C-alpha positions as CSV (number, residue, x, y, z in Angstrom):
1,M,12.3,37.8,3.0
2,N,9.2,35.4,2.0
3,D,9.1,33.0,5.3
4,V,6.0,31.4,3.2
5,A,7.0,27.5,1.1
6,D,6.6,28.4,-2.6
7,Y,5.5,24.7,-3.3
8,S,4.1,25.0,-7.2
9,L,6.4,22.2,-8.1
10,A,5.2,19.9,-5.9
11,Q,1.6,20.5,-6.5
12,H,2.5,20.4,-10.1
13,Q,4.0,17.3,-9.8
14,L,2.1,15.5,-8.5
15,Q,-0.7,17.1,-10.4
16,A,1.1,15.7,-13.1
17,H,1.5,12.5,-12.3
18,R,-2.4,12.3,-11.6
19,L,-2.0,12.5,-7.5
20,R,-4.3,13.8,-5.6
21,V,-2.3,17.4,-3.5
22,T,-1.9,16.2,-0.5
23,M,-0.4,18.9,2.8
24,A,1.4,14.7,3.3
25,R,2.5,14.3,-0.4
26,I,3.5,18.3,-0.8
27,E,5.8,18.3,2.1
28,V,7.9,15.5,1.6
29,F,8.1,16.3,-2.6
30,H,9.6,19.5,-0.9
31,A,11.6,18.5,1.5
32,L,13.3,15.9,-0.5
33,H,13.5,19.0,-3.1
34,R,14.7,20.8,-0.6
35,A,17.5,17.7,-0.2
36,G,19.3,18.5,-3.1
37,G,19.0,15.3,-5.0
38,R,20.8,13.9,-2.2
39,P,19.6,10.5,-0.6
40,V,17.9,10.7,3.2
41,S,16.7,8.8,5.3
42,R,13.2,8.2,6.9
43,D,14.2,9.4,10.4
44,G,16.7,12.5,8.1
45,L,13.1,13.1,5.7
46,L,10.8,14.0,9.0
47,L,13.4,15.8,10.9
48,R,13.7,18.5,8.0
49,I,9.4,18.1,7.2
50,V,9.8,19.2,10.6
51,E,12.6,21.8,10.1
52,L,10.6,23.0,7.0
53,G,7.4,24.2,9.7
54,G,6.0,20.6,8.5
55,V,3.3,19.3,10.9
56,T,3.9,15.4,8.1
57,C,3.1,12.3,10.9
58,L,5.8,9.6,10.3
59,S,3.4,7.4,9.2
60,T,1.1,9.4,7.1
61,M,4.5,10.7,5.5
62,N,5.4,6.8,5.4
63,R,2.2,6.6,2.9
64,A,3.1,9.9,0.8
65,L,6.6,8.3,0.4
66,R,4.6,5.0,-1.0
67,D,2.0,6.3,-3.3
68,L,5.5,9.3,-4.4
69,V,7.7,6.2,-5.1
70,R,5.0,4.5,-6.8
71,V,4.2,7.3,-9.4
72,G,8.3,7.0,-9.9
73,L,8.6,10.6,-8.5
74,V,10.8,9.1,-6.2
75,V,13.4,6.4,-5.8
76,A,14.0,4.5,-2.6
77,D,17.2,2.6,-2.3
78,V,16.8,-0.9,-0.1
79,E,18.7,-2.2,1.3
80,R,18.6,-5.4,3.1
81,G,14.4,-5.8,2.1
82,S,13.0,-2.6,2.6
83,P,13.7,1.0,1.4
84,S,16.1,2.8,3.4
85,L,17.0,5.9,1.2
86,F,14.1,8.1,-0.6
87,R,15.2,10.9,-3.6
88,L,13.7,12.7,-6.4
89,T,14.1,11.5,-9.9
90,E,16.4,13.2,-11.5
91,T,13.2,14.6,-13.7
92,T,11.5,16.1,-11.2
93,R,14.6,18.0,-10.0
94,P,14.3,22.1,-11.7
95,S,17.5,22.2,-13.4
96,R,19.5,25.7,-12.5
97,R,18.0,27.3,-15.4
98,Q,13.8,26.2,-14.1
99,I,15.1,28.0,-10.4
């Protein structure tokens, strides 16, 4: 079994939305992709990134999230005036046939 993560979907989506491909953006996208469309909190997302072997810190993760939300790759659910849960948009998640 190959332990190396396949980041090709993340790279393709970032490039398609004219974002520079950075490790932080890839790690955030990949962690949200692995969540399978379920909303993830900031703390949950950081934990998921670490569990997947990522090295992104909280402030860098927040900047990457902001960029992904801005271009429409990620949806932020807002509670009490600030984003609290994050998930990939429907168009960013591949269908079963694409996996």
